[in-house]
Each structure stands twice: as C-alpha cells, then as structure tokens.
N, C-alpha and C positions, 0 to 999 in steps of 0.2 A: 742535675741533681740538686735537691733542696739544700740550702746552706745550713750549716750547723747553728746551734743556739748562739746568738750574738752576745749573750751575757757571759759566755765562757772566756777562758784565758786568751789574751793577746800576747804573743811572743815577738820580740824584736831582736834581730841580729844584723851585723854588718861586717864588712871588711874580712871576708873569708878568703878571697883571692884563689878560688879554685883554679887549678892548673899550674900554680906556682908555690903551693904550700907543701909541707911534708906529707908523706903518705899517711902518717898517724893522725895528723890534724884533719886531713880530708876524710878519712874513715870516721873520725869522731863527729865531724859535722854531718855526714850522711846519717849516722845513727841518731844524732840530735833531730834531724828532720823527720826521721821515722817516728820518734817519740812525740815530736811536735804535732804530727798528723793526728795523734790520738788525744793530745793534751789541750789543743787550742782550736778556736773557731776562726782565728785570724792570725796569719804570720806576716810580719813586716820585715822585708829584707832591705836594709837601709844602705845600699850602695856597695860597690866593689865586691859583690858576691863572686864574680868571675875576675880573674886577673886581667883578662881582656875579653871583650865581646863586641862583635861587629856583625851587622847584617849586610852582606855583600850582594851584588847583583846576581851572583851564582851560588849563593848559599850563605851559611853562617859560620862563625868561628867553630873550629873543630875541637873534639876532645871532652865535651861536657855531656855526653849522652846519659850517663848515670844520674847526674843531678837534674837534667831536664826531664827525664822519665819520672823521677821522684816528684818533682814539682807538678807535673801534669797529673800524676796519680792523686796528689793531694787536692788539686782543684776539682778533679772528678769526684772525690770523696766529700766535697762540699766545704772544703777549707778555703777561706778567702786568702789570697796571697797578693800583697802589695809589694812591688819591686821598685825601689827608687834608684834610678841610675846614678852611679858614682863616677869618679874621675877615670876609672878603668873600664866601666861598662855602661856609660851614658848612651852609647850608640845602639841600644836595643830598639825594638819597635814592633813591626807587624808580626814577626815570627813569635816573639815572646807573648804578645797579646793574643794572637789568633790560634797559633798551634799549641802553645803551652797553657794559655788561659789565664795568665797572671795580669794584674792591673799594673801596667808599666808606666812610671812617672819620670819626668826629666827635670822638674822644677820643684822647689819647696812648696808644701801645701799645709793648710790648716784644716784639721779634721777631728771629729770626735772619736776618741779612742778609749775604750773601757770607761766611758762616762766622763772623760776629761778632755777639754779643748786643747788640742795638741798641735804644735808646729813641728812638722817632720821635714828634715833636710839631711842630705848626706854630710855637708859641711865644707866641701871644697869651695874655695873662692869667698868664704865668709870670714868676717873678722878682719883685724888689721894684719898687715904684712903679707908675705907670699906674693909679692908683686910680679916676680918672674913667672910664676905659675898662672897668675891671672891673665897675663898677656898671651901666654901659650894656650890657655884655655879658649880664648876668643878665636885663635887661629884653628885649633883642632876641631872646634865645634862649628866652624863656619860652613856655609852651604857648599862652597867650592871645594874645600878640603874633603868634606864628606863624600861629595860626588866623585872626586878623583880616587879616593881610597876604596870606594865601593866598586870601582871598575877592576880592581886587582883580583886575581884568583885568591880564594880564601887561604890557601897554603902560604902564599907569598905575604899577604897582609898579616897573617898571624905570626909569621916569622919576624917581620919587621917589629911588631908589637912586643914580642918576646925579647927582642934585642934591646929595647929601651926600658923594659920593666926592671925595677929595682927591688921587687918584693923579697927576693932571697936575702937581701941585706937587713930585713926586718924580722928575721926568725928569732932574734934575741930580744931581750927586754928593751922597751922604748928608751931612746937616748935623749940627748939635749934638744935635738931638732924636734922630735915628737913632743917632748914635754913643753917646749916653747909654743908649738902650734896648739897643743891642748889648752894651754892657758889663754891663748887668744880666742879660741872658740868658746871657752867657758865665759870669758868676759862678754863676748858678743851675745851668747844665749841669755845671760843674766840681764843684759841691757834690753833684750827683746821682752823678757818677762816684765821688766820694770815699765817698759813703754806701752805694753798691751795688757791691760788689766783683765781682758777676757781670756787670756791664755792661762792654762793650768800647768802645762808641761811642754818642754822643748826637748826633742830627741835628735841627736846628731851621731855621726860616726866619724870616719875619715882619719882621725889622729892615731888610731890603734891604741889609745890610752883610755881604759874604762874610767868613767868619772860620774859622780853622783853628788848633786848639790841640792839641798832643800832650802827654799827661800820663802819668807812670808808664811802665810797660813795655807798649807796644802798645795804648794807650788814647787815644781822641780825642774832642774836641768839634769839630763842623763845622757852620757855618751856610752854607746854599747860596746866600745872597745874593738876587739878583733878575734879572729880565729887563726891568725898567723902565729902569734905567740901565746895569747890568752885563749880561753874558750868561753868568752863572756857573752851574756845575753840579758835582755830585760824581760821581766814578767809584769804584765799589767792585768789587774783584775778589778772589776767594778766594785766599789765599796772598800777596797784595800789600798794601802800605800804602794806605789811602784817599788819594784825591787831590781837590783842589779846583781846577777849571780854569775858564777863560773861553773860551767858544766863539768861534773865529775862522774858522769855515767848515767845520771837520772835527772830529768827535769823536775825541779822542786815544786 
C-alpha cells in the first residue's frame, strides 16, 4: 500500500515494556497506537516496547499478539514504523521485519525526521557510568550467547527473561538511579549536538524520565520518557518546534 503523506506528523514513544506494565497502561498504549495510525505517517518506537522480545529457533516471545497485530495493521495502512531495539528487545529480527513489516534497527542512526537531521538511539550504553551494564551488554549480545539462547523453547527462554526483569519496580515515579542516568544521557546528548553541527535533534529513551532541552538556534535534546509510569511521547511536525507531551486520551 502507498505510504501516507511524509509531511504529516511523526510520533515517537519508547519504554512501554509490554508484558510487564499495568493493564491500564497497556490499554492506554494500545489506544494511543490506534490514534497514531490516523494521526501520523511515521511512528518511531525507540526501544523497550516489549519487556522482552527474542526470536528463537522455534518461534518468538509469546503474549504480544494484540500489539503485533496492531503494528502489522498500521504498516498495511501505509504508516511507516521504525522500531529501534532497546536493552529489553534488541534481539528482534526477521519476524519483526518480514512478518510485521516494521523497520527494525539495532544501532543508533542519523536520519531526517520531520525536516530535522536527527540522531536516534535508545540510550543504553551511552554516556558516562553504567559500567556493569556495559559489560553485561557485551555478553548478552554476543553471537555465542544469542545462539545458545535461541536454542531454548520459547516458553523456557521467556520464563528466564521474566525472572531477571525489574520493570515492576519502576511503576512508581523515577528515583535517584533513574534521575542520575537521565542526567548522564542529557550530558551525552548535548555533547553530541555540540560536536556535530549538522544535527538538529537528538532523540533518546531508556531512562524512563521525560526530558526536553533546547540549545542554540532550533536544536533540541528530547527523551521520550516511558509508558510504565508516564504516558509520554514526542510530536514532530515539519515547520514546527518539537513537543514532548503526556497522553491524556487524545493525541494533540
């Protein structure tokens, strides 16, 4: 199907953690997706949309049929969907690309978005600190680890992942750890803007802390926050300043 008018709205959300959030937040996000299908020509899902996602030798992570069906419907309706893998769902691949039809990415990219040169990254592993996670990240994303985990039955692999997930601990307002990590990512993003004059916008997630910083003439760092505690998302429209909003039932 022909893609929708590219001059229309681009919407960005991250850190939904489907499968581990409250029923109310999950229902809200699904309604947001329904509205987004009508409101935007491009939806950017900037990591950790699923609390866990893996494509095994014998299938994929279970329990996300509603969300996958909605995303596939949106693609078929001509909406471009870019899915950046996060630290919980980096292990996507052929199924998301070929069966659902999303553009699935695993590394930061620079792309034109609503007329602005934009650096898009989930945010894990960037900035100072988080050294323990950096070491674990190398192990978890290594070829041997992925091969071994892919050989597990999906039910077993998913059970292991649920056992190590700590998303339920983040249903409340961000605490000191999240605030500290948010500050580190803000510092990193502003340094990227300073170092790369061609960039207009840096978009991150990961911290679960919505953040909006304007620097210089029409240049921004925005963190899209989350749907675990907040219901925050970014609106990009060509010719308008970016906006960071919290969904209250209607996309603005």
